[in-house]
N, C-alpha and C positions, 0 to 999 in steps of 0.2 A: 770347416763343416762340411759333412753328411748329412743332405736331409732324404726320404723316405721316399718325398712326392716325385714323381715320373717327370713334370712339367716345369721346371727347370733355368725361363730362357732368359736371353742376356738383353736385355733394354736399356732406356736412354727417358725420361722422365722429359715429355714435351710439354704438360698442364701442372697446373697445382690449384684445386678453388677446396675452400677452405667455409663450414660455413660454422653452426653453434660447438657442437662436440663434433664432427665429424668431416672428410674435407673428400673429395675427390684426387686420382693423379692420374694423371693420364702417363699411360708407357708407351714408345712407340717402339716393335719387334717386330723387328728385316721394315718392308712396307704396313708394316700391321700394329693399329694401336688396342691397348687394353686400358683396360678402365679398373680403382682398384679405391673403394672406397675402405679406409681408415683412421683412425684418430687423427685429432689433427693432434695428439702431443707424438704416434710414432710420427707426422710428416715433421717434425721441429727434432725429435731425438733423430732420428734418418737423416735430419741435413736433405729435407725433398730442394727440387727447386730447379726447373725448368733447364736441363744440359748436367745435372747428372747421373753415372750410372747407377745402371740399378741392377735389382734381375724380380720378373715377375717369377710368382712361384705358385701352382695348383696343381692340386691335387688330381688325379686322373679319374676317379672317385667325383671330385667333382662337376668334370666337363662331361655336361648333353649332347646330340650329338644330334641334327635332322640329316635325310636326307636329300639333298639337291644343291644346289649352286645360287642361291639365294638369301637373302637375310629376310629373319620367319617373321611379319609383318603381326603386332600386337599382342606382340610377350615382353615381359619386363627388363628382362635381364641383357643389360647392355653392351655386353663382347659378343657381338656373335662374328666369328670368321670362317668367310666360304674357303675351301679348300678343297684337295682332292685327297679321297682315301691313298696312304698310301702303302701299310699292310694289317691285320690285322693277324693278334699271337690270339688264338683258343684256345682256354684251359677248359675245367669240370663242365662251368656254368657260368660263365664272365670269361668275355673277353679283350684285351688290346686295344682300342681299336687308335691306328697312327692316322690324322688327317694333316700335313704337310698344304700349306694356310697359304693364301698369298701374302708373298715378301719374304719362302723362306722359312718361315716359325714351321717346328715340330708343335702341334700337341699332340697328346694323347688323351681318350677318354675311356675306364673302364666300365663295360656297357653288355648286361648280357648271353649271349650265345645269340636266344630269344629275337631281341631287337635286336643284333645284327639281321638276321633271319627278316625277319617284319620288314625290314629299311632299306633292303636289298644291298646292301652295303661286302661291296668289293675292294682290293686293291683297284684305284685306276676311274672311283666311281665320285661322283661331286657330291661333296657330303657341307657342310656348313658344322666348324663347335658354338660349343653356346655358351657360357660363364656366364654366371655373377658377380656385379662388382664387389661385391662383401668377400669374394673364395676369394678371390685374386689377391693372395702376400707380394709385399716391398721386403725383397734386404739389402740388404748395400753392403761393401767393403769397405 
């Protein structure tokens, strides 16, 4: 299967916590962790448990970017991956910002050129990729 999502990261499940309807799956991507909030039904159907190889899938439009080298305080998003801007591909209105997160994975964010300028993003600049747990899909082979 091929997907249009720019972020398809090889991962390993490290933890699964279930609630009444939804659960949180913790995925190790390189040295980084991503949390995914999905239904208990999906967790069971995919056979997700610690040690299972998986794919973390995130659309580039669901990745927010903050300038700096520290996670943001006082924000509800569970996933804040600190890294460095690897490169920026600019379009007419939006750009695709590739952030190499500590641990080796690369997340791509689609943000406006205006935001790129306002944040002072450039190759080599520190940045934080921010993703809500509900925006992280999980796939298995």
